[in-house]
N, C-alpha and C positions, 0 to 999 in steps of 0.2 A: 716451709719449703720455698715460699715465694721469695724470689731473688737469689735462691741458691743455684750454684752452677755444678751440674753433675758431669762427671767424666771429663772435666776440663773444656766442655764445648756446648753443653745443653743448659741454657739459661732459663730457669723456671719463671714463667710470667704470671699465671693465675690458675686456680683450680677450676676444672670444667666438669667434673663428675666423680663418681665413686660408687663402690659397692661393698659387699661384705668382706671382700678379701683384698681390695686394692683401691687406691685413689688415683684419679687421672688428672694430669695437669697439662695445660698448654705451655709449650716451651719454644725457645728459638735455638736452632742449630747454628752456632756462631761460625763453624767451619764452612758449612754449605750455604749459609745465609737463607734459611728457610724455616718456617714454623713446623713444629712436630708435636705429637702427643706423647706423653710419658706416663706409663702405668707404674705406680710405686706400690709394692706390697706393704700391707699394714704391719705394724710392729709385732703383732701377736704371732706372726708366722716366721719371724726371722730366726728363731731358735730351733726350728724343726729341720734337721739336716736332710731327712728324706724328702720333705716338701721342697726344700731349696733345690735338691738334685733333680727331682722330677720337674720342678718349675722350669729350670734351665733347659732340660731336655725337651719339654713340651713347647717352650717358647721358641727354641731353635726349630722344632718341627713346624710351628706356625709360620716362622720366617721363611720356610721352604715353600709355602704356598704362594703362587703367583697367579692371581686371577683378578680381573677388573672389578669383581664384586666382593673382594676380600680386602680388608684394611691391611696394607703392607706393614710388615715388621722389619725395621731397619737395623736394630741393634739390641743387645742384651748386656747388661752390666751390673756391677756392684760397687758401691762406694761406702766403706765402713759397713754398717748394718743395713744399708739401703740397697734393696734389690729392685731393679727397674727394667722395663722393656720400652724401647723407643719405637714408636709407630707413626704411620702416616696420619697427618692432621687433616680432618675433613671439615670444610666450611659448610655449615648447614644446620639441620635439626636431626634429632633422633626420631624414630617412628612413633615412640610413645608420645612425644610432644605434638606430632601431627595428628595422632588419633584424638588426643584431648581437645585439639582446636577444631577439627573438621569431621570427626567420625559421625555417621558412617561415611566411608569414602565411596567414590564412584567405583562401580564394579571393574571397569577397565583399568583404573589406576591401581586398585588393590591387587588385581591379577598381575599387572606389570611388576609391582614390588615383590609379590610372592614368587614370581618366576625367577627374578634375579637372586632372591634368597636361595631358592632351590638349586639354581645353577652353582652358586657358591658352595652349598652343601655337597653337591655332587663332586665338585673338585676336591673338597676336603676329605670326603669319604674315600675317594680313590687314593688319597695319600695317608690313609689309616688315621685320620684325625676326626674324633667325634666332638662336636661342640658342647652338647649337654646343657646349654643355657640359652637356647634360642628364645628371645623375647624382644618386644619392641624397643626396649632400652638399649639393646645391643645391635640395633639396625640403624645405621646412619644414612640419611638422605642428603646428598650434596646439593648445592645450588643448581647444578646442571641436571638434577633428577637421578643421578647415578646412585644406586643402592650399594652400601658397603656394610658387610657383616664383620663385626669385631669380636674380640674376646675368645678367639679360637685357642683351645688347649689349656686354658687357665683352670677351668673347673676340674679337669681330669687330673690335675696335679695334687689335688687334696688327698691326704692320707686318712687312715682310720683314726689316727691320733688327733688330727685336726677336727674330725667329726665329733669325737668325744669332747674335745675342748670347747667347741662352740655349741654342742648340744643340738645340732641341726643338720639336716641333709643339705648338701651343697646344691644350689640351684634356686629357681624361683617357683614357689609352690603352685602359683596359678597356671604355670606352663609345664608342670611335671607330666611325664608319661606315667601310666599306672605302674610299670616296672620300676621306674625311678622312685616313685613313692614307697614301693615295697623295700627299696634298698638293695635290689638285686642288680646284676650287671646290665648296663644299658648299651645300646648300639646305635646303628644308623637309623633304625626305625623310631627310636626315641626322639631323635632330632626332627623327624617328619611329623610325629605327633605334635610336638611343640609348634612347628610351622603351621599345622592345621589350626591350632588355637589362635596364632597370630592372624591368620587369614579370617577366622571367625570374628575376631575382635575388630579388624579393619572394616568388615562389612556390616556389623551389627552395632558397633560402638560399645559393646559390653563383653565381659568374660563369660565363658560357658559355665564355670563353677565358681561360686562365691560362698563364703562362710564366715562365721564369727572368729575363727581362729585358723591357723595353718593346718591343724589336725583335721578339722571338719572339711577343709578344702581338699586335703589329700585323700580322705575317705570318699569324697564324692568322685574323685578321679578313679578310685578303685571300684565303686559300687553303683553309682547313679548314672543315668543317661542325661545328657544336656538337652536344652531346648533347641529344636532344629532351627537352622539359620533362617529359612524362608518364613517360618512362623513369626520371626522377629522383624525381618526386612523382606517383604514380598517382592521387592525389586531384584532380588538375587535370582539369576537363572538356575534352573534345575541342574544343569551341567556343573555349575560352580558349587552348588550345595553338595553334589555327589563327591566332589574332591574333598570337602571338609569332612563329610561323613566317613569316607574311606580312610583318610589320614588320621582320624581320631578314634578308630576302633580300639577297644581296650585290649583285644588280643593282637599282639604284634604280627601274627601270621596273616591277619586279615587286612593289614595296612598295605601301602605301597611297598614293594620289595626293594626299591632303591629311589634315591633322589632324582635320578634320571627318568625313571618311570613317572614320578609325580610331575617333573618338569614338562614332560611330553603332554600330560593331561592338561596342565595349566596353559600350555601354548595353543591348544586346540579347543579348549572349552567354550570359547566365545565365537566359534564358527557358527554360521546360521544353522547348519544341519545338526548341531549338538545342543544348542541352547534349550530346546524343549525335549531333551531325551528323557527316558523313563528314570524314575527314582531308583537308586540302588537299594536292594534288600539284602539282609544278612540273616543267616540261620544261627540263632543263639544257642550254641551247643552247651551242654553241662560241663562245668569245670571238672577235670579229672580228680580233683581233690575233694569234691563235694560228696555227701553221703548218698549212697544208692541202695535200693531194695534188692536184696539177693534172694532168689527162690530157695525154699527150705529143701533139704536133702532127705528123702524118705528112707527109713531103715529097711534093710534086706530081711526077708522072712525065710526061715529054714524049711526044708521039705517035710520034716517031721511035724513041724507046726502046721504045715498045710494038710497034714493027714487028719483022720477022724471022720466022723459022720458028717453028712451034708447038713444036718440040722445044727450040729454044733458049729459048723463053719458059718452057717447063716447067722446063728446067734452071735457068733464072734464078730461076723461082719457088721451086724447092726450096732454092736457095742463100739466097734472101732469107728464107725461112721459118726456115732454120737460124740465120741471123744474128739474126732477131727473137727466136727462142727463147733464144738465148744472152744477148741483152740483157735479156730478162725475168728470166733467172736472176740476173743481177747488179743489176737495178734495185731490188728490194725491200731487200736488205741496205744498199745505199747510202742508200736513202730513210730507213730507220730510224736509221742512224747520223747522217744529217744532222739528222733531227728531234731526236734526243737531244742533239746538240751545240748546236742552237739553243735547246732548252729549258734546258740548263745555263747557256748564256750569258744567257738571260733571267733566270733565278733569280739568277745572280751579279750582274746589273745591279740587280735589286730589293734584294738584300742590301746592295749598295754604297750604293744610294740611302737606304735606311732607316737603315743604320749611320751614314751621313754626317749624316742628319737628326736622329737621336736620340742620338748620342754626346755626352756631356757630359764635359769634362775633369775630372780629379781635382785636388783642392786640399788642401794640408796645413793643418790647423787651427792657427793661432798661439796662443800663450799670452797671454791678456789679463788674467789675475788680477794684482791689485795695480795695475792701470792705472785711471785715472779713466774714468768712463763715456764721455765724449767721445772719449778716446784709444782706448778699446776698440772703439767703434763704427767709428772711422776705420780702425783696423788690420784689422778684419774685412772692411770694405767694400773696402779696398785689395787684399785677397786674393780678391775676388769672392764673398764670403759675405754673407749677410743676417742682420741682428739681429732676432730674433723678440721673444718676450715678455721684458720687463725687470721683474723683481720687486725691490722695494726693501724690505729688512728690515734690522733692526739685527744686526750681527755683531761680536761682541767681538774686539778686536784690529785692526779695520779702520776707517779714518776715513770720514767721510761722503762719498758719491759715488765710492767705490772698489769695483771689481769684486772679489768674493770667490769667485765660482763661475761656471763656464760649462758649458753642457749637453754639449758635446763636448770631450774632453780634448785638450790640445795635442799635436800630432804625429799626430792621427788623420787618415785619408784620407777625404775626403768629396767629393761632386760640387760643382762650381761652382754657386753660387746656393743652397746648402744654408742652412738657417736655424739660427742658434745663439742659444739663450736665455741670458740673463745674470741674475745676482743681484748687486745693488748695495747696499752698506751705507748706512744712514742714521743720523742722530743717535739715540742711545739713547732710546727713547720713555719717558715717565714711567710709573711703575707706578700701579695703581689702589689707593686706600686700601681696605682690607678693612672690612666692616661689623662693628663691635665692640659696638654697643648690645645690652644684655641679657646680655653675658658678665660674669663676675666680673673684677675688676681684674687679678688675677693671670693669668687665662687670656688676657685681652686683651694684657697685656704679653708673655706668652709668644709669642703670634702675631706681634707686631711684631718681637720679637727674632729670630724665625725668618725673618722677611722681610728682615732686615738692618738694622733700626733699633737704634741704640745705646741701651741702657736709660737712659743719662744724659740723653738728649734726650726722654724721656717724662715729662710733668708730670701730677701728680694733683691734682684739686680736688674738693671735696665740697660737695654741695648737698642741701637737703631735697627729697624726692621720694616719690611713692607707690610707686616701685619698691623691691624688696627691698634692704636695706642691703648695700653692697659691690658692687652691680651697676653697670655703666657705663650712664649715662643720656644722655650726649652725647659727641661726639668732634670734634676739630679737627685735621686736615682731615676733612670729611664723608666718609661711605662712598662709594666709587667715584670720589672726586675724585682728580685727578692729584697724585702726590707722589713725592719722591725719597727712598727709605729711607736713603740714605747721608748726606743733609744735612739733611732737614727735621726740625723738632721737632714732637712730638705732644702734644696736651693731651687728657686723659681726665677727664671729669666723672663722679664716682662718687656714688651715692645714700647719704645717711646717714640714711635713713628719713624718715617723715612728720614735719613740723614740729609741735611741741607748742603747746598753747594753754591759757588759763585756763578751767577748767571752770565753767560757770554753775551756779547752784542750781536744782535741779528740785523742791525741797521745796515743798509746798503747791500744786503743779500737779496737774491731773487726770492720770490715766494716759495719756489720749489726747494731751494737751498735752506731756507728758514724752517720749513715744515720738516725736512729731514733731520735738521739739528734738534728740533723739539723732540722728535721721536727718540733719537739717540740719548738724550738727556733724561728720558723717562717722564717727560711732560706730555700733556695731551693738548691737542688743538680743540678749542671750544666749538660747540655745534655751529654757532655763527661767529667763528673766530677770525674771519677775514673782513676788514673794513678798507675802504679806499678813500683817498684824499688827494687833491692836486698838490703838486710840489714843484718849486723852482729848483731845488737842490738835487732831487733824485728823479731819474727818468722813470717812465712807466714800468710797473712790475717789480720795482725795488721796494724793500721794506723801509718805512720811514718812522715806525713806532712799534713798541712791544709792551704788553701789559699782562699780568700785574708785576712782573719782575723786570725792572730796568737793568741795563748792563751793569755788571759788577755788584748787584745786590744778591742777598741770600735767597735761594730758590728751594722749593720743596718738591721732590718728585711726585708725579701724579696730579699736579695742579694743572688746570686748564688755562691755556694761553690765548690771547687775542693779538693779532698782528694788524698793523695799519700799513697798507701797501699804496705806493704812489700810483695815481691814475694818469700822471703826466703833468705838463705845465697847465696853470689856470687859464681860463679863456682870455683874460686881459693881457696875457704875456705876448710879447712880440719877438719873433726870431729875426735877427738882422745879421746879414753878412757884411762885415766891415773890411774894406780893402786897405791894407796897411802898406805904405811904400817903405823901402829900405835900400840904402846905398852903401857901398864899401867906402872905406876911408879914402881910397884912391882907386880910380878905375883900373881894372886889370889886376889888381892885387886882392888877395882874399881877406875878408872880414867875417867874423862870427857874429851872427845876428840871433838874439834871443828875444822872444815875444812873451809878455805877461799881460793877462787881461783880467778885468773884473766886471761882473754883471749881476743879474738877479740871483744867480746860482752861488755867488760868493766872490770874494776878492782874492787877488794874488794867485790866480790859476795859471798854470804853465800852458802855453800853447805849443811851444817847442823851440828848437834851435835849428839854424841852417847856416852854412858857409857860402858866401856869395863873393863875386869879384866884379859884378855889374849891378846896376840899379834894378831892383825887382819889387813886385807888389805881392803881398800875401793876404789870403782871405781868412778872417777870424770870425767864427760863428758866435754871435752874442744873443743872449736872452735878456730882454729888457722888460721892466715893470714900471707901473706908474710911479712908484716910490723908489725905484732903483735904476739909475742910468748906467751906461757902460763906459769903460775906459780901457784903452789899449796902450801899452808902453813898449817901445822898441829899445833894446839894450844892445849896443854894438861894442864888441871887444871888451865887455865887462863894464862899460860906462853907458849911462842913460843917454840915448840918442834923441828920443822924442816921445811925447805922450799925447794921445788923441782921445778926445772925449766924444761920446755918442749919447745924445739926449733921447729919452723915451718919446717926447713930443715930436722931435725932428724925425725920428725913425717912423713914427706913426703917420706923420704928414708927408714923409718922403723928402724932407729938407735937410738931411744930414750933410754938413759941409764935406766936400771932397778934400781929403788931406793932401797937402803939397810939401815937398821937401824944402828945407831952409833955403832961402834965396829966391824962391819962386814968387810970382806976383800975387798969388792967392794964399801965401803962407799965413797971413793974418787970420784966415778963416779957421785956423786951428784953435783960435782962442778968442777972437773978437766978439763972437756971439755969446760967450758966457758972461754972466753977470757976476760982478765982484761980490764977495761976502759969502759965497756958497762953499765954505770950507767943509771938509769931511767931518762929520760929527762922530767922535769915538764912541758915544753911547748908542747911537742908532745904526751906525755903519753906512749912513747915506753919504753920497759923494757931494762935496761942495765943488761945483764946476769952476767957480771963480778961482779957488785955490789951485785947481789943476792947471788953469790957464796961466796963472802966475808962475807955476812950476815950469811950464813950457817956455815962458819968456826968459826965466832964469837959465834954462838949459841952452837957449839960443845965444844968450850973452856969453855963456861959457864956451860955446863953439865958435864965437866971433861971427855968427851969422852964416857960417859956411854950411853948405848942404850939397848933396849929390842926388841927382835924379829929379825928375819933375813928373808929377801926376802918377798915374798908375799904368802899368803895362798889362793890358788885358790879355795880350797873347801869352804872356808868361804866367798868367793866373792858373793856366792848366797845370803848371808844374808846382803849385803851391804845396802839395804833399810830398814833394821830392826834396832831397838834399838834407834830411834830418841826420844829426849825429848824436 
């Protein structure tokens, strides 16, 4: 039945219980998206038309019950030869499980449970429904503590034919009422007797009547008195014991007259004024069917007989008295013998009746291993046995659908109708792929080989990844996916580290800009990753070096970087402002002046351009070093106009010659102080001032010694930053 769908909407999930007449399954209502319980009739009842008719009628009656302590019946249906009832599914335990775990229960808890059962019975009895099988197995306790009574109306549907077939009285013998055990009609008071036994068991942890066989237990219900609850558990109040004593009277007339009456007693029994009430006493009257002593009827004497002489009458009287005395002597033994014989005959009759009612024939369990499930079920049913739970699991060496285990061994002697559980083999289920991501490749392969995968079917591929080199970063099949280790191929992708990239230049960036770039590239700044050095070429705060990745080299993400930042010019450096004169070709006409300079920061640096029409002087900021002099060139209208040299020593001593325009009296100062032979060395980059002086002379010859303007115009120095184009 597991996995079967009844009525097109009830998906069977698992078996959760069962009894002599039905099996109970947990199922899911696909239409309403809720869990429900389904009671399915055993196969031995499906051919009894009267049973089926009454079953439906009683199931519909049970469905009419609407009470918080009654399991709701939602639906009744039939599919082929499967008859079922759909009921409310209660999450929790049944009372029998609770009694086994925790009995004896606390008095208040037992009374609370019994009160809810009595309330449910009162509702059912008002709807003319007798339960007939009240027992802890049929009492469900939800997780919220709510008591739910189940199995209403099912036992009542059993026919005389069914009783004959099963050879037993329907119900649970330990909870039988005496009238139930006799096989006579039962009513509401029979349910109350069973409830009294349930309360007795909750408070004492034991059943009132036990025996070696159902027959002996039934006879004890009929004949014997049970051990009183307070003698077993002295913690039980007298008021509670009185309820048990009254509900378990063998004479139905001495029990509670209704469930409502018993419920009222249960609701008040724990009140302070009732807890120590007097013990109930009952008058044990003789059974009307028992043998009784009937007084003898004396014979009538005629008047003639009474005649005659007084002597003869006296003699006759003496004779009669002797005869009566003799009869009295023999009457008592005969009476007791007769009573004993009658009692033995009555007991023999009861034993014969109960034995006939409860005796179930023995059946030899057949061997169904290696049979298909269908054949195994048919074989067991032919023997009068029932198939219970069927578990389907893979078993090596058995084909799909073949029985590989049975709960009772073949040849065992069991009662007819006994339940045999089976285990049936299924196709070998696929195994789940283990998670391998994060393992080293060798460890992952070792796991797969241990699981049965041939190493030849394991493929390795490598990819760039942020994960450590050699670790698995992906797998196919994925983790927990189905796979067959004996046939499937496995692909493991392994990290070969982070992908390299071309390192950009950080030189001439500010420290903040360089740090931001490092972060964007996935690199890290080392703990002591900032160093400072003086520099002629770069102003303070600019990066002048990067390590370990130089510009345009291959870099690996995650590597720590060290930056060298300029702290400014070295202490020996001299900052010198050189005033450069410039004149137009002709006064009043525009000429474009371009100034290029070189100093310790480098050669051929552009100062800027300006358009002039009068002679002007421009300030050029130079940085000089002991091994690096300065030079400033003025280019007018695209042609070299003049070049001025600035010596580090002169600048330090304050003896730098003042430049004069060509034609002035001091124009020789622009080159007379330079020594010849100091040409610019292309290997070192140092300026040969003698060569520069020669260049000045050559330039003057080219311009025929002409020049415009003399000296420097200090007033116009304020406008040195104006006029750029």
